[in-house]
TIMARKE-709428 format. One record per residue (C-alpha): x, y, z. Coordinates in nm, 4 decimals, m for minus. Layout:
u X	v Y	w Z
...
END
This chain:
u m0.2084	v 0.6458	w m3.2220
u m0.2303	v 1.0112	w m3.3282
u m0.5999	v 1.1347	w m3.4418
u m0.6084	v 1.4790	w m3.6117
u m0.9483	v 1.6536	w m3.6830
u m0.9417	v 1.9463	w m3.9241
u m1.2017	v 2.2208	w m3.9605
u m1.3963	v 2.0101	w m4.1874
u m1.4126	v 1.7142	w m3.9801
u m1.1928	v 1.4770	w m4.1478
u m0.9935	v 1.2400	w m3.9300
u m0.6467	v 1.1075	w m4.0088
u m0.4895	v 0.8544	w m3.8244
u m0.1305	v 0.7488	w m3.7972
u 0.1388	v 0.6114	w m3.5357
u 0.2877	v 0.8369	w m3.2995
u 0.6549	v 0.9375	w m3.4033
u 0.5468	v 0.9004	w m3.7700
u 0.4072	v 1.1324	w m4.0097
u 0.0456	v 1.2062	w m4.0090
u m0.1260	v 1.3766	w m4.3217
u m0.4333	v 1.5936	w m4.2700
u m0.6598	v 1.7468	w m4.5291
u m0.7264	v 2.1176	w m4.4923
u m0.9329	v 2.2570	w m4.7569
u m0.7816	v 2.0261	w m5.0243
u m0.4212	v 2.0530	w m4.8965
u m0.2218	v 1.7891	w m4.7326
u m0.0325	v 1.8812	w m4.4424
u 0.2411	v 1.6748	w m4.3124
u 0.3124	v 1.6606	w m3.9244
u 0.5498	v 1.4756	w m3.7524
u 0.6442	v 1.4209	w m3.3899
u 1.0278	v 1.4678	w m3.3144
u 1.1793	v 1.2010	w m3.0925
u 1.3555	v 1.2969	w m2.7809
u 1.7049	v 1.3617	w m2.8013
u 1.8140	v 1.2373	w m2.4660
u 2.0558	v 1.5058	w m2.4124
u 2.1072	v 1.5898	w m2.0484
u 2.1969	v 1.9433	w m1.9374
u 2.4911	v 2.0126	w m1.6979
u 2.2554	v 2.0930	w m1.4108
u 2.0615	v 1.7794	w m1.4680
u 2.3707	v 1.5592	w m1.4455
u 2.4966	v 1.7284	w m1.1393
u 2.1628	v 1.6792	w m0.9488
u 2.1712	v 1.2931	w m1.0735
u 2.5203	v 1.2655	w m0.9551
u 2.4377	v 1.4232	w m0.6257
u 2.1314	v 1.1858	w m0.5884
u 2.3330	v 0.8765	w m0.6628
u 2.6022	v 0.9625	w m0.4225
u 2.3364	v 1.0445	w m0.1594
u 2.1799	v 0.6842	w m0.2087
u 2.5240	v 0.5469	w m0.1791
u 2.5794	v 0.7341	w 0.1551
u 2.2555	v 0.6228	w 0.2997
u 2.3371	v 0.2576	w 0.2213
u 2.6380	v 0.2774	w 0.4218
u 2.4612	v 0.3897	w 0.7419
u 2.4769	v 0.1517	w 1.0429
u 2.1918	v 0.0401	w 1.2386
u 2.2755	v 0.2676	w 1.5262
u 2.2744	v 0.5558	w 1.2940
u 1.9512	v 0.4755	w 1.1672
u 1.7989	v 0.4808	w 1.5058
u 1.9590	v 0.8059	w 1.5808
u 1.8101	v 0.9773	w 1.2821
u 1.4540	v 0.8230	w 1.3627
u 1.4957	v 0.9779	w 1.7080
u 1.6319	v 1.3164	w 1.5729
u 1.3501	v 1.3583	w 1.3668
u 1.0963	v 1.2708	w 1.6293
u 1.2875	v 1.4995	w 1.8983
u 1.3186	v 1.8014	w 1.6549
u 0.9872	v 1.7876	w 1.5001
u 1.1249	v 1.7202	w 1.1368
u 0.7817	v 1.6449	w 0.9598
u 0.6666	v 1.5899	w 0.6100
u 0.3719	v 1.7492	w 0.4473
u 0.1257	v 1.5494	w 0.6451
u 0.2693	v 1.6339	w 0.9647
u 0.4364	v 1.2706	w 1.0322
u 0.7933	v 1.2743	w 1.1469
u 1.0417	v 1.1678	w 0.8848
u 1.1804	v 0.8228	w 0.8801
u 1.5459	v 0.7509	w 0.8915
u 1.5848	v 0.7115	w 0.5065
u 1.3823	v 1.0045	w 0.4132
u 1.5772	v 1.2327	w 0.6588
u 1.8982	v 1.0623	w 0.5306
u 1.7810	v 1.1676	w 0.1805
u 1.6939	v 1.5062	w 0.2787
u 2.0225	v 1.5690	w 0.4607
u 2.2324	v 1.4329	w 0.1527
u 2.0553	v 1.6564	w m0.0880
u 2.0774	v 1.9690	w 0.0885
u 2.2895	v 2.2601	w m0.0911
u 2.5734	v 2.3453	w 0.0995
u 2.5596	v 2.6985	w 0.2152
u 2.9080	v 2.8602	w 0.2110
u 2.9950	v 3.2022	w 0.3705
u 3.3205	v 3.3640	w 0.2797
u 3.4764	v 3.5449	w 0.5600
u 3.7404	v 3.8399	w 0.4700
END
């Protein structure tokens, strides 16, 4: 529900996404809310693809790899914002989403 109050104090109501008319000094003003287009940018599509690939890679980890990641985060003090060592799933997600750093040697 969209409520518009003009300077005179009139309230007009309408459903969101549809036209709402507001009386302003005797004039009728039509206001609409544009629907989202759903278009995805190339950067967002690349990030979404990388995230899906990371989740697929994380799902294929063996039990031994999960235990190793748990021990690795504790031993190397890889912690979150609260000072708690990352669990294997959060550490795997962090590793998978890192941007690769490339150095070109001439």
